[in-house]
Each structure stands twice: as C-alpha cells, then as structure tokens.
All heavy atoms as an XYZ file, in Angstrom:
718
protein
N      92.989    153.528    152.594
C      94.026    152.491    152.121
C      93.484    151.070    152.412
O      92.964    150.782    153.513
C      95.263    152.777    152.745
C      96.371    151.848    152.242
S      97.906    152.489    152.819
C      98.829    150.981    152.636
N      93.437    150.290    151.426
C      93.076    148.828    151.684
C      93.941    148.129    152.558
O      95.133    148.381    152.619
C      92.923    148.193    150.205
C      91.945    148.789    149.365
O      90.829    149.187    149.781
O      92.247    148.885    148.154
N      93.317    147.166    153.324
C      94.222    146.242    154.079
C      94.878    145.263    153.195
O      94.227    144.752    152.295
C      93.360    145.586    155.099
C      92.767    146.492    156.172
C      91.904    145.785    157.200
C      92.643    144.693    157.788
N      91.789    143.991    158.790
N      96.082    144.902    153.556
C      96.809    143.897    152.729
C      96.470    142.509    153.359
O      96.346    142.272    154.539
C      98.277    144.091    152.871
C      98.886    145.432    152.239
C      99.202    146.506    152.919
C      98.811    145.422    150.905
C      99.675    147.652    152.325
C      99.239    146.591    150.250
C      99.548    147.689    150.999
O     100.143    148.812    150.330
N      96.267    141.667    152.424
C      96.017    140.258    152.803
C      97.423    139.550    153.116
O      98.458    139.915    152.875
C      95.306    139.552    151.693
O      96.132    139.346    150.634
N      97.225    138.325    153.813
C      98.384    137.638    154.041
C      99.225    137.169    152.798
O     100.406    137.198    152.802
C      97.973    136.307    154.808
C      99.089    135.379    155.253
C      99.987    135.740    156.248
C      99.338    134.251    154.517
C     101.091    135.124    156.489
C     100.357    133.335    154.911
C     101.276    133.770    155.795
N      98.508    136.960    151.766
C      99.066    136.515    150.553
C      99.895    137.694    149.948
O     101.026    137.491    149.438
C      98.069    136.050    149.533
C      98.610    135.637    148.154
C      99.492    134.419    148.266
C      97.458    135.291    147.214
N      99.455    138.945    150.035
C     100.178    140.007    149.621
C     101.440    140.238    150.393
O     102.567    140.510    149.840
C      99.225    141.345    149.664
C      98.097    141.303    148.757
O      98.267    140.651    147.732
O      97.209    142.011    148.958
N     101.250    140.126    151.667
C     102.468    140.434    152.594
C     103.587    139.315    152.413
O     104.760    139.633    152.309
C     102.166    140.440    154.054
C     101.271    141.810    154.384
C     100.931    141.676    155.870
C     102.091    142.927    154.159
N     103.071    138.068    152.369
C     103.963    136.885    152.069
C     104.700    137.034    150.754
O     105.907    136.766    150.593
C     103.296    135.596    152.297
N     103.959    137.372    149.704
C     104.544    137.482    148.372
C     105.556    138.624    148.440
O     106.569    138.601    147.679
C     103.609    137.491    147.280
O     102.818    138.559    147.446
N     105.225    139.687    149.050
C     106.195    140.916    148.999
C     107.399    140.548    149.771
O     108.611    140.741    149.121
C     105.449    141.981    149.768
C     106.283    143.286    149.827
C     106.466    143.900    148.400
C     105.548    144.343    150.727
N     107.373    139.748    150.872
C     108.644    139.447    151.614
C     109.360    138.325    150.767
O     110.646    138.423    150.597
C     108.240    138.799    152.944
C     107.704    139.959    153.825
C     109.439    138.167    153.482
C     107.061    139.417    155.141
N     108.695    137.528    150.001
C     109.334    136.514    149.238
C     110.178    137.131    148.084
O     111.191    136.803    147.797
N     109.412    138.016    147.288
C     109.977    138.802    146.265
C     111.203    139.545    146.676
O     112.273    139.620    145.992
C     108.862    139.671    145.578
C     107.932    138.745    144.896
C     109.538    140.599    144.477
C     106.695    139.545    144.378
N     111.070    140.263    147.764
C     112.295    140.957    148.253
C     113.355    140.123    148.487
O     114.591    140.367    148.262
C     111.888    141.805    149.526
C     113.108    142.433    150.259
C     113.574    143.604    149.670
C     113.657    141.892    151.270
C     114.673    144.073    150.191
C     114.789    142.514    151.931
C     115.285    143.718    151.314
N     113.245    138.912    149.236
C     114.343    137.999    149.515
C     114.980    137.414    148.252
O     116.170    137.285    148.108
C     113.962    136.890    150.449
C     113.620    137.269    151.824
C     113.041    136.043    152.652
C     114.838    137.731    152.486
N     114.104    137.024    147.218
C     114.620    136.588    146.003
C     115.459    137.553    145.171
O     116.496    137.248    144.670
C     113.374    135.987    145.206
C     113.825    135.740    143.775
C     112.844    134.691    145.848
N     114.964    138.760    145.166
C     115.657    139.853    144.420
C     117.001    140.099    145.145
O     117.920    140.441    144.567
C     114.806    141.063    144.288
C     113.691    140.958    143.290
C     112.816    142.183    143.269
C     114.219    140.636    141.908
N     117.008    140.171    146.496
C     118.185    140.259    147.279
C     119.255    139.172    147.032
O     120.455    139.489    146.751
C     117.835    140.453    148.770
C     119.030    140.846    149.649
C     119.429    142.206    149.423
C     119.599    140.027    150.437
C     120.475    142.584    150.352
C     120.670    140.372    151.228
C     121.026    141.716    151.090
N     118.797    138.007    146.920
C     119.704    136.925    146.575
C     120.191    136.974    145.146
O     121.405    136.818    144.885
C     118.980    135.540    146.775
C     119.823    134.342    146.260
C     121.054    134.056    147.144
C     118.959    133.028    146.393
N     119.331    137.358    144.230
C     119.853    137.674    142.816
C     120.766    138.672    142.726
O     121.703    138.616    142.027
C     118.558    137.850    141.924
N     120.618    139.835    143.499
C     121.478    140.813    143.536
C     122.998    140.422    144.028
O     124.051    140.753    143.427
C     121.123    142.066    144.313
C     121.954    143.160    144.424
C     122.064    144.013    143.104
C     121.542    144.235    145.582
N     122.823    139.547    145.056
C     124.159    139.014    145.575
C     124.820    138.220    144.494
O     126.020    138.252    144.421
C     123.816    138.247    146.835
C     125.042    137.439    147.357
C     126.062    138.103    148.026
C     125.067    136.009    147.139
C     127.106    137.314    148.426
C     126.153    135.239    147.636
C     127.233    135.899    148.218
N     123.945    137.339    143.863
C     124.665    136.422    142.901
C     125.280    137.241    141.729
O     126.330    136.742    141.131
C     123.628    135.432    142.229
C     123.269    134.344    143.280
C     122.070    133.562    142.666
C     124.463    133.365    143.529
N     124.656    138.407    141.406
C     125.226    139.107    140.197
C     126.482    139.948    140.666
O     127.275    140.307    139.882
C     124.146    140.189    139.735
C     122.955    139.542    138.999
C     121.910    140.557    138.713
C     123.600    138.814    137.805
N     126.716    140.239    142.033
C     127.676    141.003    142.432
C     128.910    140.243    143.077
O     129.967    140.870    143.233
C     127.340    142.011    143.445
O     126.685    141.480    144.540
C     126.292    143.084    142.785
N     128.734    138.975    143.362
C     129.809    138.251    144.013
C     130.900    137.858    143.083
O     130.650    137.616    141.810
C     129.170    136.917    144.761
C     128.765    135.945    143.642
C     130.148    136.290    145.640
N     132.154    137.955    143.478
C     133.223    137.676    142.725
C     133.698    136.143    142.825
O     134.029    135.706    143.985
C     134.403    138.483    143.042
C     134.080    139.978    142.794
C     135.493    140.711    142.757
C     135.170    142.214    142.678
N     134.536    142.626    141.523
N     133.442    135.281    141.820
C     133.624    134.040    141.800
C     133.985    133.514    140.415
O     133.976    134.243    139.427
C     132.475    133.177    142.340
O     132.719    131.867    142.399
C     131.268    133.446    141.487
N     134.555    132.229    140.259
C     134.889    131.650    139.053
C     133.714    131.183    138.198
O     133.852    130.876    137.045
C     135.911    130.548    139.197
C     135.429    129.473    139.863
C     136.586    128.458    139.937
C     136.096    127.196    140.753
N     137.152    126.198    140.853
N     132.494    131.081    138.848
C     131.327    130.588    138.255
C     130.383    131.703    137.938
O     129.170    131.711    138.217
C     130.571    129.587    139.180
C     131.401    128.409    139.627
N     131.885    127.471    138.819
C     132.046    128.127    140.877
C     132.579    126.702    139.473
N     132.684    127.020    140.753
N     130.865    132.656    137.070
C     130.001    133.834    136.750
C     128.799    133.502    135.927
O     127.732    134.020    136.067
C     130.833    134.870    136.063
C     131.755    135.678    136.935
C     132.311    136.793    136.283
C     133.344    137.535    137.004
N     132.669    138.220    138.167
N     128.972    132.591    134.961
C     127.886    132.244    134.068
C     126.847    131.556    134.740
O     125.575    131.787    134.712
C     128.329    131.426    132.783
C     127.280    131.031    131.924
C     126.667    132.313    131.271
C     127.912    130.097    130.847
N     127.126    130.654    135.680
C     126.112    129.991    136.599
C     125.357    130.855    137.380
O     124.212    130.695    137.623
N     126.201    131.764    138.023
C     125.590    132.659    138.955
C     124.623    133.574    138.222
O     123.447    133.906    138.764
C     126.615    133.513    139.713
C     127.224    132.721    140.747
O     126.882    131.719    141.114
N     128.355    133.298    141.225
N     124.944    134.005    137.032
C     123.960    134.949    136.197
C     122.780    134.110    135.720
O     121.855    134.813    135.728
C     124.805    135.534    135.081
C     125.891    136.581    135.526
C     126.580    137.169    134.306
N     127.547    138.105    134.854
C     128.546    138.499    134.096
N     128.764    138.211    132.812
N     129.338    139.392    134.601
N     122.970    132.956    135.391
C     121.798    132.221    134.920
C     120.867    132.023    136.089
O     119.605    132.041    135.961
C     122.172    130.830    134.272
C     122.778    131.035    132.804
C     123.306    129.670    132.437
C     121.724    131.489    131.919
N     121.411    131.635    137.233
C     120.606    131.398    138.353
C     119.921    132.751    138.898
O     118.708    132.760    139.228
C     121.384    130.731    139.528
C     120.603    130.299    140.639
C     119.444    129.500    140.429
C     120.753    130.757    141.820
C     118.708    128.996    141.517
C     119.937    130.345    142.984
C     118.905    129.531    142.753
N     120.559    133.758    138.771
C     120.046    135.049    139.181
C     118.918    135.486    138.193
O     117.815    135.973    138.651
C     121.106    136.178    139.121
N     119.020    135.190    136.853
C     117.981    135.449    135.958
C     116.823    134.563    136.215
O     115.642    134.924    136.132
C     118.445    135.200    134.455
C     117.302    135.438    133.485
C     116.929    136.668    133.177
C     116.797    134.301    132.932
C     115.838    136.810    132.238
C     115.649    134.491    131.910
C     115.301    135.671    131.680
N     117.053    133.381    136.671
C     115.970    132.405    137.028
C     115.205    132.862    138.241
O     114.007    132.970    138.182
C     116.605    130.997    137.326
C     115.589    130.101    137.888
C     114.675    129.450    137.179
C     115.581    129.777    139.273
C     113.683    128.642    137.705
C     114.781    128.793    139.819
C     113.804    128.257    139.051
N     115.958    133.434    139.162
C     115.249    134.001    140.375
C     114.506    135.353    140.067
O     113.388    135.530    140.605
C     116.336    134.261    141.481
C     116.963    133.044    142.131
C     118.173    133.455    143.019
C     115.834    132.298    142.864
N     115.084    136.264    139.211
C     114.378    137.388    138.876
C     113.243    137.138    138.012
O     112.045    137.780    138.200
C     115.416    138.399    138.079
C     116.486    138.860    139.062
C     114.626    139.595    137.438
C     117.697    139.551    138.268
N     113.275    136.084    137.151
C     112.047    135.772    136.407
C     110.941    135.280    137.319
O     109.787    135.495    137.027
N     111.323    134.406    138.255
C     110.340    133.959    139.285
C     109.750    135.135    140.121
O     108.503    135.176    140.427
C     110.923    132.875    140.172
C     111.005    131.527    139.505
O     110.271    131.245    138.624
N     112.010    130.742    139.791
N     110.553    136.211    140.442
C     110.057    137.260    141.089
C     108.980    138.055    140.326
O     108.038    138.531    140.783
C     111.187    138.195    141.589
N     109.383    138.215    139.048
C     108.562    138.976    138.139
C     107.110    138.173    137.995
O     106.153    138.772    138.009
C     109.204    139.159    136.787
C     110.251    140.149    136.874
C     108.167    139.624    135.703
C     111.102    140.298    135.580
N     107.251    136.814    137.925
C     106.085    136.082    137.882
C     105.248    136.106    139.149
O     103.962    136.177    139.032
C     106.389    134.563    137.632
C     105.088    133.791    137.382
O     104.193    134.184    136.754
O     105.184    132.559    137.748
N     105.923    136.261    140.343
C     105.195    136.362    141.509
C     104.482    137.617    141.730
O     103.639    137.795    142.564
C     106.098    136.141    142.696
N     104.843    138.706    140.862
C     104.279    139.998    140.970
C     102.853    140.034    140.562
O     102.090    141.028    140.639
C     105.094    141.070    140.159
S     106.572    141.473    141.054
N     102.371    138.892    140.038
C     100.983    138.852    139.472
C     100.049    138.999    140.604
O      98.772    139.429    140.447
C     100.702    137.497    138.819
C     100.799    136.352    139.587
C     100.637    135.010    138.822
C     101.157    133.882    139.626
N     101.336    132.696    138.703
N     100.486    138.795    141.836
C      99.511    139.040    143.029
C      99.330    140.502    143.209
O      98.528    140.877    144.013
C     100.025    138.274    144.222
C     100.205    136.773    144.027
C     101.409    136.108    144.013
C      98.873    136.100    143.812
C     101.432    134.760    143.852
C      99.068    134.706    143.721
C     100.173    133.979    143.715
O     100.333    132.777    143.456
N     100.247    141.360    142.781
C     100.191    142.760    143.028
C      99.505    143.541    141.841
O      98.954    144.569    142.088
C     101.543    143.412    143.292
C     102.252    142.850    144.435
C     103.488    142.288    144.355
C     101.600    142.929    145.698
C     104.153    141.762    145.502
C     102.271    142.411    146.744
C     103.543    141.846    146.711
N      99.691    143.062    140.586
C      99.227    143.803    139.537
C      97.971    143.191    138.869
O      97.722    143.206    137.711
C     100.428    143.789    138.436
C     100.688    142.380    137.952
C     101.702    144.580    138.932
C     101.763    142.391    136.790
N      97.130    142.671    139.706
C      95.839    142.079    139.287
C      94.968    143.186    138.633
O      94.086    142.757    137.835
C      95.232    141.219    140.238
C      94.861    141.911    141.515
N      93.941    142.714    141.694
C      95.599    141.958    142.677
C      93.994    143.274    142.987
N      95.032    142.883    143.600
N      95.093    144.362    138.940
C      94.287    145.440    138.372
C      94.941    146.306    137.226
O      94.312    147.035    136.583
C      93.887    146.381    139.455
C      95.023    147.073    140.069
N      96.003    146.653    140.919
C      95.588    148.398    139.832
C      96.914    147.360    141.208
N      96.776    148.562    140.686
N      96.107    145.972    136.948
C      96.865    146.714    135.964
C      96.571    146.319    134.489
O      96.505    147.152    133.628
C      98.400    146.636    136.236
C      98.720    147.515    137.461
C      99.287    147.186    135.024
C     100.196    147.483    137.845
N      96.323    144.988    134.209
C      96.258    144.624    132.834
C      95.142    145.480    132.050
O      95.304    145.603    130.825
C      95.796    143.131    132.821
C      96.426    142.708    134.146
C      96.408    143.811    134.995
N      94.038    145.889    132.616
C      93.156    146.639    131.792
C      93.688    148.073    131.453
O      93.316    148.649    130.533
C      91.779    146.813    132.597
C      91.880    147.453    133.881
C      91.562    146.570    134.902
O      91.452    145.312    134.709
O      91.555    147.115    136.061
N      94.711    148.527    132.243
C      95.263    149.885    131.845
C      96.600    149.687    131.045
O      96.809    150.428    130.100
C      95.625    150.506    133.186
C      94.350    150.953    133.951
O      93.272    151.035    133.415
N      94.597    151.037    135.255
N      97.490    148.800    131.430
C      98.772    148.545    130.780
C      98.926    147.134    130.425
O      99.645    146.467    131.215
C      99.926    148.952    131.768
C      99.830    150.518    132.067
C      99.353    150.821    133.425
C     100.148    151.513    131.224
C      99.348    152.151    133.778
C     100.026    152.757    131.664
C      99.643    153.111    132.915
N      98.323    146.821    129.369
C      98.367    145.302    128.919
C      99.821    144.814    128.507
O     100.241    143.761    128.633
C      97.415    145.051    127.771
C      97.163    143.503    127.585
C      97.872    145.758    126.499
C      96.448    142.900    128.640
N     100.671    145.877    128.232
C     102.104    145.525    127.799
C     102.820    145.010    129.029
O     103.712    144.085    128.861
C     102.845    146.909    127.348
C     102.217    147.255    125.923
O     101.700    146.393    125.241
N     102.375    148.499    125.679
N     102.550    145.437    130.181
C     103.225    144.900    131.413
C     102.891    143.373    131.614
O     103.694    142.588    131.914
C     102.864    145.655    132.669
C     103.401    147.033    132.702
C     102.852    147.776    133.946
C     104.948    147.035    132.705
N     101.646    143.051    131.317
C     101.221    141.715    131.476
C     101.811    140.811    130.500
O     102.248    139.673    130.648
C      99.631    141.555    131.349
C      99.121    140.247    131.833
C      99.371    139.893    133.215
O      99.576    140.774    133.917
O      99.327    138.696    133.489
N     101.953    141.341    129.026
C     102.600    140.650    128.073
C     104.051    140.388    128.429
O     104.662    139.289    128.151
C     102.374    141.291    126.732
C     101.093    141.240    126.219
C     100.564    142.206    125.583
C     100.343    139.991    126.192
C      99.237    142.093    125.009
C      99.162    139.772    125.688
C      98.583    140.870    125.083
N     104.792    141.399    129.061
C     106.129    141.281    129.348
C     106.340    140.056    130.433
O     107.176    139.310    130.384
C     106.699    142.693    130.012
C     107.999    142.510    130.494
C     109.106    142.377    129.764
C     108.150    142.553    131.946
C     110.381    142.331    130.390
C     109.388    142.586    132.430
C     110.537    142.371    131.664
N     105.430    140.119    131.469
C     105.397    139.051    132.473
C     105.253    137.742    131.909
O     105.948    136.852    132.215
C     104.422    139.411    133.473
C     104.553    138.488    134.710
C     103.419    138.890    135.759
N     102.102    138.464    135.326
C     101.558    137.194    135.252
N     102.395    136.177    135.746
N     100.415    136.928    134.841
N     104.349    137.648    130.885
C     104.005    136.245    130.322
C     105.279    135.869    129.555
O     105.724    134.691    129.554
C     102.886    136.339    129.270
C     101.529    136.464    129.860
C     101.192    136.120    131.305
C     100.342    136.893    129.371
N      99.943    136.385    131.464
C      99.306    136.949    130.353
C     100.080    137.436    128.105
C      98.083    137.342    130.039
C      98.748    137.882    127.746
C      97.835    137.768    128.827
N     105.956    136.655    128.857
C     107.193    136.313    128.074
C     108.304    135.875    129.057
O     109.054    135.062    128.679
C     107.658    137.454    127.087
O     108.005    138.523    127.746
N     108.435    136.569    130.136
C     109.552    136.197    131.016
C     109.242    134.927    131.654
O     110.117    134.182    131.932
C     109.702    137.276    132.140
C     110.245    138.662    131.486
C     110.451    136.941    133.266
C     111.625    138.592    130.994
N     107.988    134.592    131.892
C     107.547    133.321    132.522
C     107.956    132.135    131.510
O     108.415    131.088    132.082
C     106.014    133.314    132.739
C     105.558    131.939    133.123
C     105.620    134.177    133.971
N     107.952    132.323    130.323
C     108.378    131.293    129.362
C     109.852    131.161    129.267
O     110.296    130.155    128.821
C     107.687    131.575    128.001
C     106.177    131.300    128.006
C     105.371    132.300    127.517
C     105.644    130.167    128.413
C     103.917    132.005    127.423
C     104.335    129.911    128.403
C     103.468    130.903    127.944
O     102.190    130.661    127.972
N     110.698    132.107    129.577
C     112.000    132.078    129.547
C     112.777    131.502    130.856
O     113.753    131.091    130.737
C     112.624    133.508    129.279
C     112.433    134.071    127.918
C     112.990    135.538    127.827
C     113.104    133.402    126.899
N     111.996    131.512    131.876
C     112.449    131.114    133.182
C     112.855    129.402    133.123
O     114.038    129.119    133.547
C     111.490    131.350    134.235
C     111.846    130.562    135.560
C     111.492    132.793    134.561
N     112.016    128.624    132.676
C     112.442    127.234    132.467
C     113.671    127.070    131.656
O     114.561    126.175    131.902
C     111.214    126.567    131.991
C     110.160    127.316    132.203
C     110.629    128.714    132.260
N     113.797    127.920    130.664
C     115.113    127.696    129.782
C     116.312    128.021    130.524
O     117.303    127.373    130.380
C     114.799    128.630    128.466
C     116.125    128.603    127.730
C     113.702    128.231    127.686
N     116.282    129.138    131.313
C     117.376    129.381    132.133
C     117.755    128.383    133.070
O     118.870    128.262    133.433
C     117.232    130.865    132.791
O     116.214    130.734    133.764
N     116.701    127.747    133.752
C     116.913    126.690    134.546
C     117.687    125.556    133.996
O     118.556    124.972    134.526
C     115.736    126.215    135.283
C     115.857    125.098    136.310
C     114.541    124.605    136.939
O     113.507    124.959    136.426
O     114.664    123.866    137.798
N     117.301    125.171    132.752
C     117.823    124.085    132.091
C     119.273    124.460    131.606
O     120.159    123.580    131.694
C     117.045    123.734    130.753
C     115.681    123.078    130.956
C     114.996    122.803    129.638
C     115.948    121.694    131.477
N     119.615    125.685    131.153
C     120.818    126.093    131.000
C     121.751    126.047    132.207
O     122.971    125.610    132.147
C     120.947    127.408    130.345
C     120.413    127.627    128.950
C     120.225    129.154    128.520
C     121.330    126.917    127.962
N     121.200    126.413    133.328
C     122.017    126.442    134.542
C     122.336    125.044    134.902
O     123.452    124.659    135.303
C     121.202    127.139    135.637
C     121.821    126.915    137.050
C     123.001    127.598    137.285
C     121.272    126.128    137.943
C     123.630    127.531    138.554
C     121.809    125.990    139.267
C     123.052    126.670    139.530
N     121.367    124.097    134.821
C     121.631    122.627    135.235
C     122.629    121.947    134.136
O     123.403    121.092    134.473
C     120.245    121.822    135.169
C     119.496    122.216    136.445
O     120.047    122.749    137.374
N     118.326    122.175    136.224
N     122.665    122.538    132.958
C     123.621    122.037    131.896
C     124.912    122.322    132.109
O     125.882    121.592    131.803
N     125.239    123.486    132.637
C     126.659    124.029    132.855
C     127.137    123.606    134.291
O     128.373    123.609    134.473
C     126.841    125.459    132.594
C     126.051    126.245    133.661
C     126.452    125.819    131.218
C     126.586    127.645    133.693
N     126.223    123.334    135.233
C     126.862    123.021    136.552
C     126.988    121.558    136.815
O     126.670    120.804    136.140
C     125.912    123.648    137.618
O     124.587    123.152    137.512
C-alpha cells in the first residue's frame, strides 16, 4: 500500500468536515431552509472539487466522473451568488 502524503490526509480531513457541515445544514430545522440548502450545495460542490487530489488516476478509466466534477465546479459560484442574494 502506498504511503499517503500530507496533502492527501489534509484534503481527506477537510472533505470530511465540509460534508459533515453540509449534512448538518440539510437536516437542521430553521426558517432559513433555502439559504441552508444553497450553502450546503456550495459546500458539497467544493468537496467534490477537492476530490481531484484523490482521483488523479481515474480519468483514463472513467472520464465521466471527471466531466461530472468539472460541471459541478462551474455550478458552485452560481450557488454562492444565489446564497448571497437571498441572505
């Protein structure tokens, strides 16, 4: 088994924390449901983008996963603008 680099471990911890916060935002009961959902989508999109440090060998086998990541990356700034517009 290959040794993990510091960047792999740091990105894994960061992705876990971001997804945990997004899960909290999606399940919390509050009056700002739309804002929480937009911010959770923003966080999930950033987590998907950060996965590029793990899937650097996948594109030659499953190019559709890389195209999915690219399309999500372009939707993340839109969700941020929508979140800032409603809050």
